[in-house]
Phi, psi and omega in degrees: 000120177273129181294147176283166179295139176243103184250104184294346178280354181284142184303321182294322182282328176292323179294315176301319174299321176294325177290326176295312178302319182275356182054041178292141173277130186237156168247121180250117179259130187256163185300335179272012177093347182285152179234135182239124179251137177163188178263138176280123184261329178199164174219149167221186185300337190247330188225155164244135176256119182251125181258115178277152184297324185271013188226151177272328176252149181286161175259130177272129184240120180292133183302322185292351180261353184278130170266306172221159174223128175220159181275152180247151180277000000 
């Protein structure tokens, strides 16, 4: 599997990076209807790492499965 291009100048990637810096709580909706709430801890070309409050390890989410990402209050 060859990684996709990761361009940090893209607005979506910059926005996710600002949410990582600010430690914003997010809701990630997946194509199978599941929803994961937590803080985004890092991103790479293939995955997002979402840290839930009740877990010690992050959940890795394949970017291709993500429908929406929104901030929670």
